[in-house]
Backbone as numpy.savetxt, mean C-alpha at the origin, in Angstrom:
# Nx Ny Nz CAx CAy CAz Cx Cy Cz
-11.34 -10.26 -7.46 -11.17 -11.68 -7.18 -9.91 -11.92 -6.33
-9.61 -10.98 -5.44 -8.46 -11.16 -4.56 -8.89 -10.93 -3.11
-8.09 -11.46 -2.20 -8.33 -11.29 -0.77 -7.26 -10.40 -0.19
-7.62 -9.68 0.85 -6.71 -8.81 1.60 -6.41 -9.51 2.92
-5.12 -9.55 3.30 -4.73 -10.12 4.58 -3.85 -9.12 5.32
-4.21 -8.80 6.53 -3.43 -7.87 7.35 -2.16 -8.56 7.84
-1.01 -7.96 7.56 0.27 -8.47 8.07 0.68 -7.71 9.33
0.62 -6.38 9.28 0.91 -5.53 10.43 -0.23 -4.52 10.54
-1.01 -4.57 11.62 -2.13 -3.65 11.78 -1.66 -2.19 11.80
-2.57 -1.26 11.60 -2.19 0.16 11.65 -1.51 0.49 12.96
-0.44 1.29 12.87 0.30 1.70 14.06 0.99 3.02 13.80
1.18 3.76 14.86 1.97 5.00 14.77 3.43 4.61 14.81
4.22 5.20 13.92 5.64 4.90 13.85 6.35 6.10 13.24
7.63 5.99 13.07 8.38 7.06 12.40 9.02 6.51 11.13
9.02 7.33 10.11 9.67 6.99 8.85 10.05 8.29 8.16
11.33 8.55 8.13 11.81 9.77 7.48 11.46 9.75 6.00
11.62 8.58 5.36 11.33 8.48 3.92 9.85 8.73 3.62
8.96 8.01 4.31 7.52 8.17 4.05 7.06 9.58 4.39
7.50 10.11 5.52 7.11 11.46 5.92 7.59 12.49 4.90
8.79 12.31 4.39 9.31 13.21 3.36 8.49 13.15 2.09
8.16 11.95 1.66 7.38 11.80 0.42 5.96 12.33 0.58
5.43 12.31 1.81 4.10 12.86 2.09 4.16 14.36 2.41
5.36 14.94 2.36 5.60 16.36 2.64 5.16 16.76 4.04
5.46 15.90 5.02 5.09 16.18 6.40 6.21 16.95 7.09
5.83 17.71 8.10 6.81 18.48 8.86 7.47 17.66 9.96
6.87 16.54 10.33 7.46 15.63 11.32 7.59 14.25 10.67
8.38 13.38 11.26 8.59 12.06 10.65 7.68 10.98 11.22
6.66 11.37 11.99 5.70 10.41 12.52 4.58 10.19 11.51
4.22 8.92 11.33 3.18 8.52 10.39 2.33 7.42 11.02
1.25 7.06 10.34 0.52 5.83 10.63 0.79 4.90 9.47
1.16 3.66 9.79 1.54 2.70 8.75 0.77 1.41 8.94
0.42 0.78 7.82 -0.21 -0.55 7.83 0.47 -1.37 6.73
0.62 -2.66 6.98 1.19 -3.56 5.96 0.21 -4.71 5.75
-0.06 -4.99 4.50 -0.99 -6.06 4.16 -0.54 -6.73 2.87
-1.13 -7.86 2.59 -0.84 -8.50 1.31 -2.15 -8.88 0.65
-2.05 -9.04 -0.66 -3.20 -9.47 -1.44 -2.93 -10.86 -1.99
-3.99 -11.67 -1.98 -3.87 -13.06 -2.41 -4.88 -13.33 -3.52
-4.48 -14.15 -4.46 -5.37 -14.62 -5.52 -5.36 -16.14 -5.45
-6.54 -16.71 -5.29 -6.70 -18.16 -5.11 -5.79 -18.68 -3.99
-5.71 -17.89 -2.92 -4.95 -18.29 -1.74 -3.46 -18.08 -1.82
-2.95 -17.58 -2.95 -1.50 -17.38 -3.12 -1.19 -15.88 -3.11
-0.21 -15.46 -2.32 0.12 -14.03 -2.25 0.81 -13.54 -3.52
0.38 -12.38 -3.98 1.03 -11.79 -5.15 1.50 -10.36 -4.90
1.07 -9.73 -3.80 1.46 -8.35 -3.54 1.53 -8.09 -2.04
2.57 -7.37 -1.62 2.68 -6.87 -0.25 2.73 -5.36 -0.34
1.90 -4.69 0.44 1.81 -3.23 0.43 2.09 -2.68 1.82
2.92 -1.65 1.85 3.09 -0.84 3.05 2.48 0.51 2.73
1.43 0.85 3.45 0.73 2.12 3.24 1.01 3.04 4.41
1.39 4.28 4.10 1.73 5.28 5.10 0.81 6.48 4.96
0.43 7.06 6.12 -0.52 8.16 6.15 -0.05 9.23 7.13
-0.40 10.50 6.88 -0.17 11.52 7.90 -0.94 11.12 9.17
-0.37 11.38 10.34 -0.97 10.95 11.60 -2.39 11.47 11.77
-2.62 12.75 11.47 -3.96 13.32 11.70 -5.03 12.60 10.88
-4.66 12.08 9.73 -5.61 11.33 8.90 -5.58 9.85 9.25
-4.40 9.26 9.28 -4.25 7.82 9.47 -4.64 7.32 10.84
-4.64 8.19 11.83 -4.99 7.80 13.19 -6.36 7.14 13.25
-7.25 7.54 12.35 -8.59 6.95 12.34 -8.57 5.47 11.94
-7.51 5.04 11.25 -7.38 3.62 10.90 -7.19 2.75 12.14
-6.62 3.35 13.19 -6.37 2.61 14.43 -7.67 2.16 15.09
-8.77 2.80 14.75 -10.05 2.52 15.38 -10.89 1.50 14.60
-10.40 1.04 13.46 -11.18 0.12 12.62 -10.88 -1.31 13.03
-11.86 -1.94 13.64 -11.69 -3.27 14.23 -11.22 -4.31 13.22
-11.72 -4.25 11.99 -11.36 -5.26 10.97 -9.88 -5.23 10.60
-9.16 -4.15 10.96 -7.75 -4.02 10.61 -6.83 -4.29 11.78
-7.39 -4.61 12.95 -6.64 -4.59 14.21 -5.76 -5.81 14.48
-5.91 -6.90 13.72 -5.17 -8.12 14.04 -4.46 -8.70 12.82
-3.19 -9.10 12.99 -2.50 -9.79 11.89 -3.23 -11.08 11.52
-3.22 -11.39 10.24 -3.85 -12.62 9.76 -5.31 -12.47 9.40
-5.93 -11.37 9.83 -7.34 -11.14 9.51 -7.48 -10.85 8.03
-8.56 -11.35 7.45 -8.86 -11.09 6.04 -10.19 -10.36 5.95
-10.15 -9.02 6.10 -11.41 -8.25 6.05 -12.02 -8.28 4.65
-13.32 -8.17 4.60 -14.03 -8.19 3.33 -14.17 -6.76 2.81
-13.04 -6.08 2.63 -13.01 -4.71 2.13 -11.61 -4.42 1.64
-11.42 -3.25 1.06 -10.09 -2.85 0.61 -9.63 -1.63 1.39
-8.33 -1.47 1.49 -7.77 -0.30 2.16 -8.18 0.95 1.40
-8.18 0.87 0.08 -8.59 2.02 -0.75 -10.01 2.46 -0.39
-10.94 1.51 -0.24 -12.31 1.83 0.17 -12.32 2.55 1.51
-11.60 2.00 2.47 -11.58 2.55 3.81 -11.04 3.98 3.80
-9.92 4.18 3.11 -9.29 5.50 3.09 -10.20 6.53 2.41
-10.83 6.15 1.32 -11.73 7.09 0.65 -12.94 7.40 1.51
-13.44 6.40 2.25 -14.55 6.65 3.17 -14.13 7.62 4.27
-12.93 7.44 4.81 -12.44 8.34 5.86 -12.22 9.75 5.32
-11.77 9.85 4.06 -11.53 11.15 3.44 -12.85 11.85 3.09
-13.92 11.06 2.95 -15.21 11.64 2.60 -15.37 11.92 1.12
-14.40 11.51 0.33 -14.47 11.70 -1.12 -13.46 10.77 -1.77
-13.66 10.45 -3.06 -12.69 9.61 -3.75 -11.37 10.36 -3.96
-10.30 9.61 -4.13 -9.03 10.23 -4.47 -9.18 10.96 -5.80
-8.49 12.07 -5.93 -8.53 12.83 -7.19 -7.47 12.30 -8.15
-6.42 11.66 -7.60 -5.38 11.14 -8.47 -4.23 10.58 -7.66
-3.24 10.08 -8.38 -2.04 9.52 -7.75 -0.87 9.66 -8.71
0.29 9.87 -8.13 1.53 9.82 -8.89 2.10 8.42 -8.67
2.53 7.79 -9.76 2.98 6.41 -9.68 4.38 6.28 -10.25
5.20 5.48 -9.60 6.51 5.13 -10.15 6.65 3.61 -10.09
7.32 3.07 -11.10 7.49 1.62 -11.20 8.97 1.32 -11.38
9.44 0.36 -10.62 10.83 -0.07 -10.73 10.91 -1.54 -10.35
12.10 -2.08 -10.42 12.33 -3.45 -9.97 13.34 -3.41 -8.84
13.21 -4.36 -7.93 14.13 -4.46 -6.80 14.27 -5.93 -6.45
15.00 -6.23 -5.41 15.17 -7.62 -4.97 14.42 -7.83 -3.65
13.88 -9.01 -3.48 13.10 -9.33 -2.29 14.00 -9.45 -1.07
13.66 -8.70 -0.03 14.30 -8.87 1.27 13.80 -10.20 1.85
14.38 -10.64 2.94 13.92 -11.90 3.54 12.46 -11.78 4.00
12.10 -10.60 4.54 10.71 -10.39 4.98 9.73 -10.43 3.81
10.09 -9.75 2.71 9.23 -9.77 1.51 9.16 -11.17 0.92
10.30 -11.85 0.88 10.33 -13.20 0.30 9.37 -14.12 1.06
9.37 -14.04 2.39 8.45 -14.86 3.18 7.00 -14.52 2.86
6.70 -13.24 2.78 5.30 -12.81 2.55 4.82 -13.10 1.14
5.75 -13.06 0.16 5.37 -13.27 -1.25 5.61 -14.71 -1.73
6.12 -15.55 -0.85 6.44 -16.94 -1.20 7.41 -17.01 -2.37
8.51 -16.29 -2.22 9.58 -16.36 -3.21 10.90 -16.46 -2.43
12.01 -16.44 -3.11 13.31 -16.55 -2.44 13.90 -15.17 -2.20
14.62 -15.04 -1.11 15.33 -13.80 -0.84 16.24 -13.49 -2.01
16.23 -12.23 -2.45 17.05 -11.81 -3.57 16.37 -11.93 -4.92
15.22 -12.62 -4.98 14.48 -12.71 -6.25 14.05 -11.31 -6.69
13.97 -11.08 -8.00 13.46 -9.78 -8.45 11.97 -9.66 -8.15
11.57 -8.47 -7.71 10.15 -8.16 -7.49 9.86 -6.80 -8.13
8.63 -6.63 -8.54 8.19 -5.37 -9.14 7.75 -4.45 -8.02
8.28 -3.22 -8.00 7.89 -2.24 -6.99 7.11 -1.12 -7.66
5.89 -0.91 -7.17 5.04 0.16 -7.68 4.67 1.05 -6.50
5.12 2.30 -6.54 4.79 3.29 -5.50 3.69 4.20 -6.02
2.70 4.47 -5.17 1.64 5.40 -5.52 1.49 6.41 -4.39
1.45 7.68 -4.77 1.27 8.77 -3.82 -0.09 9.41 -4.15
-1.10 9.10 -3.33 -2.48 9.52 -3.59 -2.74 10.92 -3.03
-3.57 11.68 -3.75 -3.94 13.03 -3.29 -5.42 13.28 -3.52
-5.96 14.25 -2.75 -7.36 14.63 -2.91 -7.48 15.75 -3.95
-8.67 16.25 -4.15 -8.90 17.28 -5.18 -8.24 18.61 -4.86
-7.81 18.78 -3.61 -7.13 20.02 -3.20 -5.61 19.87 -3.29
-5.15 18.70 -3.72 -3.72 18.45 -3.81 -3.11 17.96 -2.51
-3.95 17.75 -1.48 -3.47 17.25 -0.19 -3.06 15.78 -0.33
-1.84 15.46 0.12 -1.36 14.08 0.05 -1.98 13.27 1.18
-2.61 12.14 0.83 -3.33 11.34 1.81 -2.66 10.01 2.11
-1.96 9.44 1.13 -1.42 8.09 1.32 -0.23 7.85 0.41
0.77 7.19 0.96 1.87 6.65 0.18 1.75 5.14 0.26
1.56 4.48 -0.87 1.46 3.02 -0.92 2.68 2.49 -1.68
3.47 1.68 -0.99 4.63 1.04 -1.61 4.27 -0.44 -1.76
4.11 -0.86 -3.01 3.65 -2.21 -3.34 4.81 -3.02 -3.92
4.94 -4.24 -3.46 5.91 -5.17 -4.03 5.14 -6.38 -4.57
5.35 -6.68 -5.85 4.63 -7.74 -6.53 5.56 -8.90 -6.88
5.07 -10.09 -6.69 5.77 -11.28 -7.15 5.52 -11.40 -8.65
6.54 -11.23 -9.50 6.31 -11.22 -10.95 5.89 -12.57 -11.51
6.03 -13.64 -10.73 5.54 -14.94 -11.18 4.02 -15.02 -11.11
3.40 -14.07 -10.36 1.95 -14.10 -10.16 1.26 -12.80 -10.55
2.01 -11.87 -11.10 1.44 -10.56 -11.42 2.12 -9.98 -12.65
1.32 -9.42 -13.54 1.84 -8.73 -14.72 1.20 -7.36 -14.78
2.00 -6.35 -15.02 1.49 -4.99 -15.17 1.30 -4.73 -16.66
0.08 -4.39 -17.07 -0.22 -4.14 -18.48 -0.79 -2.75 -18.64
-0.39 -2.08 -19.71 -0.90 -0.75 -20.04 -1.18 -0.73 -21.54
-2.29 -0.14 -21.92 -2.60 0.05 -23.32 -2.38 1.53 -23.66
-1.53 1.79 -24.62 -1.20 3.16 -25.03 -1.84 3.44 -26.38
-2.41 4.63 -26.53 -3.06 5.02 -27.77 -2.43 6.30 -28.28
-2.17 6.36 -29.58 -1.65 7.56 -30.21 -2.80 8.51 -30.49
-2.56 9.80 -30.33 -3.59 10.80 -30.65 -3.53 11.09 -32.14
-4.71 11.37 -32.67 -4.81 11.85 -34.05 -4.47 10.83 -35.01
């Protein structure tokens, strides 16, 4: 029940941090930035980074080519289709940070407000890293819930 809106279409760029986390030998990546909206209100901004040889195919997807476009699909769907198989798993880290002016504008909050940061590093069944997704959530519109069960 959410919409996807492209903020920055896929592009080749350099990022030492993303390339390092993806275990790449060069710092060039393909990056896309988008936000998710619920009932027209933004609750998450995601910057997704990909190795160039894989992510380059995102540059050819017309539905992702323009800022402001709201394609009727998810980036996760697209990436899994390009990979030819579902992700085998992801490593996730959760922390809190403060909204930069750019994030504050995109999330409709104030600069410096606390935001929830959830990073996911997706891999295929061979352990190949396919995507680094850095998500920032407006905590006024999003809650992270987990149910934990004891064994035995």
